[in-house]
C-alpha positions, 0 to 999 in steps of 0.5 A: 579808179573811180570815186566810190571803189576801194582798192587793196594796197597792191593795186595802189602800188601798181598804179603809183609805182610806190612799193607796197612796203613803202605804202604800208610804212606811210599808212603806219605813220598816219601819212596815208589813211586807209578808207576802210578794210576788207573782211579779212582785215586788209587795208583798202584805199580810195581815189583820195588816197591815190592822189595823196600818195602821188603827192607824197611820192613827188615831195619825197622825190624832191627831197622833203623830209616826212615831217614836212610832207605831213605838214603839207598834207595837213595843210599847215604848210603850203606846197609853195612855201615848203618848196621855197624852203627846200630850194634854199636848203638844196642851194646850200647843199649844192654850194657845199658840194661844189666847194668840196669838189673844188677842194678835191680838184685843187688837192689833186692838181697841186699834189697837196699833202695832209697839212695843206689839204686840212687847211684848204678844207678848213678855210673853205668850210667857212660860210660866206658870212664868216669869210667876210667877217674875217676880212672885216676883222682884219681891216678893223684891226689893221687900220685902228691906229691914228697913223693908218691911211683911211684911203688904204682902208677904204681900198681894202674894204672895196676890194674885199676878197669874195670866194665864189661858190664854185672856185678854181683850184687857184682861187682856193689856194689863193684864199688859203694863203690870204687867210694866213696873211689876214691872221698875221699880226705883223702883216696887219701892222705892215698893211696899216703903214702902206701909202694909198699910192702903193695900194692895190696896184694903183698907178703912181702920181708920177706915172699918171702925169706921164701917161699910160704909154710912157709908164708901160715903156718904163716898166717894160725897160726896167723889167728887161734890165732886171731879167738881163741881170743888170743892177740899178747901179750898173752902167746899163742901169745908169743909162736907163735912168738917164733915158727915163728922166729925159722922157718923163721931164718932156712929158711934164714939160720940165727940165731933166735936171737934178731936181727933177731926177730927185723928185722922180726918185722920191716918188718911186722910193715912196712906192716901195712896199713890203712884198707881203702887201704886194702879195696880198693884192695879187691874192685878192685879184686871184680870189675875186677872179679879176685880171691879175696885174703884173707885179711891180714889187721888183720894178719900183725899188730897182728904178728908185735906186737907179734914179738915186745914182749919179747920172751918166752925163 
């Protein structure tokens, strides 16, 4: 096509690949203005119409609505600005589709029933801002009292759960369970009473002083005793408690006597928390995609009870 010739709608369709019916629609809507008409009254188009139609096709294929296309053509909106706005909209659509795909995969993998499927869908439909607000409201309500430990509040805020755009099935299930805890009034009161030394899986002061190696040894031995069915007041439990008292006392350069034993017992007893608090932190770790720390919920009370018992010798 040259700059002076006029061409019928069929030629325009052949050169651009846009169907005749679509070109006719654009013309009727005023998006594509004919340069003239044939003696028989048919629309005729020039080179400018061809270039305009190619731009319209490109913008429409990128998903822009006709109103936006019209503003670009009228030059009340630049192509760059329209592309940026549309890219943001596409990002939202992609995140929504990814979340929907994750929910469907989670439902399929877990064999979820109607109720759990509805919960998953409802909670994952919340925007990132709405999910953050839910955590913030929980934190404000749980630590509003004067007796709450501000250090725990700060830990909860610092480790706030953030569901990714493309979560795994485990992350979705963890978020749904976590959302239930966040709305539980009784759990809020429970969390507010958690000491900082027991929050977030942080090592206890007694463990920090003893060192990582001895801490790992103690946890492993207690876990083995529990798995073998030995209670804290069993002969095996008493022997293990005596052994740990000696090892910890050596690490602290103290005498492994009754006083040191009582101190150790008090340290571990203070670390015993409600299982729901332990579960909260496990869920946060899963949602955030962090390495989940081994649960210490059974270890601390077992060891505290064993230390509170009478020594073997």
